[in-house]
Structure formats: C-alpha cells, structure tokens
C-alpha positions as CSV (number, residue, x, y, z in Angstrom):
1,M,175.1,51.4,137.0
2,N,174.2,48.4,135.0
3,N,171.2,48.6,132.6
4,I,169.9,47.1,129.4
5,F,171.3,49.8,127.1
6,V,174.9,49.6,128.5
7,N,174.8,45.8,128.7
8,V,173.6,45.3,125.2
9,K,176.1,47.7,123.6
10,A,178.9,46.2,125.6
11,A,178.0,42.7,124.3
12,V,176.9,43.3,120.7
13,T,178.4,45.3,117.9
14,T,176.5,46.6,114.9
15,L,178.5,44.2,112.7
16,Q,177.5,41.2,114.8
17,A,173.8,42.3,114.8
18,A,173.9,42.8,111.0
19,E,175.2,39.4,110.4
20,F,172.8,37.8,112.9
21,Y,169.9,39.4,111.1
22,G,171.0,38.0,107.7
23,F,173.0,40.8,106.1
24,D,176.1,40.0,104.0
25,V,179.0,42.0,105.3
26,D,182.2,41.9,103.3
27,R,185.8,41.7,104.7
28,H,186.0,45.5,104.7
29,G,183.0,45.8,107.0
30,M,180.8,47.0,104.2
31,M,177.2,46.0,103.4
32,C,174.2,47.2,101.4
33,C,172.3,49.7,103.4
34,P,168.8,48.5,104.4
35,F,167.5,52.0,104.8
36,H,167.7,53.1,101.1
37,D,167.7,51.5,97.7
38,D,171.3,50.4,97.8
39,K,172.8,48.5,94.8
40,H,176.4,48.7,96.0
41,P,177.6,48.2,99.6
42,S,177.6,51.7,101.1
43,M,177.2,51.1,104.8
44,K,180.2,50.6,107.1
45,V,179.5,48.5,110.1
46,G,181.6,47.8,113.1
47,D,180.9,48.9,116.7
48,R,178.7,51.6,115.1
49,Y,177.4,52.1,111.6
50,Y,177.5,54.8,109.0
51,C,176.0,54.9,105.5
52,F,177.9,56.9,102.9
53,G,174.7,56.9,100.8
54,C,171.9,58.1,103.0
55,Q,174.0,59.2,106.0
56,E,172.1,57.0,108.5
57,H,174.3,56.4,111.5
58,G,174.3,55.3,115.1
59,D,175.0,52.3,117.3
60,V,173.7,48.8,117.4
61,I,170.5,49.9,119.2
62,D,169.8,52.6,116.6
63,F,170.4,50.0,113.9
64,V,167.9,47.4,115.2
65,A,165.3,50.1,116.2
66,K,165.3,51.5,112.6
67,L,165.5,48.0,111.0
68,F,162.5,46.6,112.9
69,G,160.5,49.9,113.5
70,L,161.0,49.7,117.3
71,S,161.7,52.2,120.1
72,P,165.2,52.2,121.4
73,Y,164.1,50.4,124.6
74,E,162.3,47.7,122.6
75,A,165.3,47.3,120.3
76,A,167.6,46.8,123.3
77,K,165.2,44.2,124.7
78,K,165.1,42.4,121.3
79,L,168.9,42.3,121.2
80,A,169.1,41.0,124.7
81,R,166.6,38.2,123.9
82,D,168.2,37.3,120.5
83,F,171.8,37.3,121.9
84,G,171.0,35.8,125.3
85,I,172.2,38.9,127.2
86,D,171.4,39.5,130.8
87,P,169.7,42.9,130.7
88,G,170.8,43.6,134.2
89,N,169.0,46.2,136.2
90,T,166.0,47.3,134.2
91,S,164.4,49.5,136.8
92,V,162.9,52.8,135.7
93,M,166.0,54.6,137.1
94,A,168.4,52.3,135.2
95,V,166.5,52.6,132.0
96,H,166.4,56.4,132.3
97,E,170.2,56.4,132.9
98,G,170.8,54.1,129.9
99,Y,168.6,56.2,127.7
100,H,170.6,59.3,128.7
101,V,173.8,57.4,127.7
102,W,172.2,56.4,124.4
103,Q,171.2,60.0,123.6
104,Q,174.8,61.1,124.3
105,Q,176.2,58.5,122.0
106,K,173.7,59.4,119.3
107,A,174.7,63.1,119.5
108,E,178.4,62.0,119.3
109,G,177.5,60.0,116.2
110,H,175.8,62.9,114.6
111,C,178.9,65.1,115.2
112,A,181.0,62.4,113.6
113,A,178.7,62.2,110.6
114,V,178.9,66.0,110.0
115,L,182.6,65.9,110.2
116,I,182.9,62.9,107.9
117,N,181.0,64.9,105.2
118,Y,183.2,67.9,105.9
119,E,186.2,65.7,105.5
120,L,184.9,64.4,102.2
121,L,184.4,67.9,100.9
122,L,187.8,69.1,102.0
123,R,189.5,66.1,100.3
124,R,187.6,66.9,97.2
125,W,188.9,70.4,97.3
126,F,192.5,69.3,98.1
127,L,192.6,67.1,95.0
128,R,190.6,69.4,92.6
129,Y,192.4,72.7,93.5
130,A,196.0,71.5,94.0
131,P,198.4,73.6,92.0
132,A,199.6,71.9,88.8
133,T,203.0,73.6,89.0
134,P,205.0,75.1,91.9
135,K,204.5,78.6,90.4
136,E,200.7,78.4,90.2
137,P,199.0,80.6,92.8
138,L,197.3,78.7,95.6
139,Q,193.5,78.8,95.5
140,K,191.6,79.5,98.7
141,R,189.8,76.2,98.7
142,F,193.1,74.3,98.5
143,I,194.5,76.4,101.3
144,L,191.4,75.7,103.5
145,A,191.7,72.0,102.8
146,C,195.4,71.9,103.8
147,M,194.6,73.8,107.0
148,K,191.5,72.0,108.1
149,L,191.9,68.3,107.0
150,P,194.3,67.1,109.7
151,T,192.2,68.6,112.5
152,V,188.9,67.3,111.1
153,S,190.3,63.8,110.6
154,D,191.6,63.8,114.2
155,C,188.2,64.9,115.5
156,V,186.5,62.0,113.6
157,D,189.0,59.5,115.1
158,M,188.4,60.8,118.6
159,L,184.6,60.7,118.2
160,Y,184.9,57.0,117.3
161,S,187.5,56.3,120.0
162,P,186.7,53.4,122.4
163,D,187.8,55.8,125.2
164,E,184.5,57.2,126.5
165,K,186.1,60.2,128.2
166,L,187.9,61.2,125.0
167,R,184.7,60.9,123.0
168,K,182.7,63.0,125.5
169,S,185.3,65.7,125.9
170,T,185.7,66.0,122.1
171,F,181.9,66.2,121.6
172,E,181.5,68.8,124.4
173,S,184.3,70.9,122.9
174,L,182.7,70.8,119.4
175,M,179.3,71.8,120.8
176,R,180.5,74.4,123.3
177,D,182.2,76.6,120.7
178,G,179.5,76.1,118.0
179,T,181.8,74.2,115.6
180,I,179.3,71.6,114.6
181,D,176.6,74.2,113.9
182,K,179.0,76.3,111.8
183,V,180.2,73.2,109.9
184,E,176.6,72.1,109.2
185,A,175.7,75.6,107.9
186,F,178.9,75.6,105.7
187,L,178.0,72.1,104.3
188,Y,174.5,73.3,103.5
189,T,175.9,76.2,101.4
190,H,178.0,73.6,99.5
191,R,175.4,70.8,99.6
192,E,175.7,70.0,95.8
193,E,179.5,69.5,96.1
194,V,179.0,67.4,99.3
195,E,176.6,65.1,97.4
196,D,179.1,64.8,94.6
197,A,181.8,63.9,97.1
198,Q,179.6,61.3,98.7
199,S,178.8,59.9,95.3
200,N,182.5,59.7,94.4
201,A,183.2,58.0,97.7
202,L,180.5,55.4,97.0
203,N,181.8,54.8,93.5
204,G,185.2,54.3,95.0
205,L,183.8,51.7,97.4
206,A,182.0,49.9,94.6
207,A,185.1,49.8,92.3
C-alpha cells in the first residue's frame, strides 16, 4: 500500500536531505552532528544515519523530525513538500500502515546501534588483549572478541541491508532470543570502556 512514509523514504535518503538542508557532507558520508556539540564530523549519513558521538540514529524521517522538532508525520509531509514528492495515499489507514513501517525500521536501527557499540568494544578488546607472543596465554576478553566479532559484524550488515525481508528476519531473531537485551545489559556493565571505544573511533575519523 502506498503512503507518505513509504514514498518519502523510497525517494529521499538521509544524505540527500542533509545536503538539501545545508549540511556539509564529506566524500566519506561524514558530517558534523546537529544533535550535539560536534567539532569533528561524527555522523555517518547515507540511506540512514548514525552518530558515533551521541548515538543518535534513524532514517530520513527521524532525521528531519529531530532537526526541526516535528512529529514523524509532519517530517514526512515536509520532506514531500521540499522534494516535490507525491505523498500518495494519505488516508488514515495508509498513515497508520506507514507509521507501523516507520516504527519497525526505527526498532531495526536501534538494534543496529546496539550491535555497532558492541562491535566497537570487541574490536578494542581484540587489539588490547592480543597475545604479544605465541606462548602467551590467551585472555578471556581476546577469546570473546575472536568468537563474537564475525557474527556481530554480519548482523550489523544484515540490519542495514536493502533487503527488507533480511532486515526483518534478522531483527526478529535478535529480539526473539533476547540477544539485544543481553547485549545492552553487557554494554552497560562496560559503559566506560564503550565510551572510550566510541571516543577512539571519533578520533580516528577526525585524523
């Protein structure tokens, strides 16, 4: 069913909206985040957006809603006006359906953000606790990083896949078995190291 949410997101990426509203996006898709005091580009924009500094994330409608202080529906209408998009069927039923899709994608984005932070922490442990010599005993954090990194990276890729069915099945699997809740709890217990890993990632982007 056509509706304003689906039509807008099919027509406009966050990158296009950011440039339209005056943001300077570099060739790597990075820009200064408008949602915190950002002195170095820390927000990655493409179809969706993710800030390595304040962890704001979402799709083009989320971006415009937060940028201008609008509801999701008002943000979608603004994008339709600004980009000359036919909003399609904007009946109450269509808007409800579109809002459901938007909520689903927002939840998928949250899962991806959690896993990105987990990936940052695991990469930090992989580098920090790697054995200096072949005879040095392997530390638990290094072993965990070796075991989990490939799977976590694959899940992040699947949650950002253009294949809607793949995104949905990955999201449902992560929620069904409680993986995201467990990872969030794990990250909270290591929150200082997560913040350091985020800071290091930002410094690397600024270098």
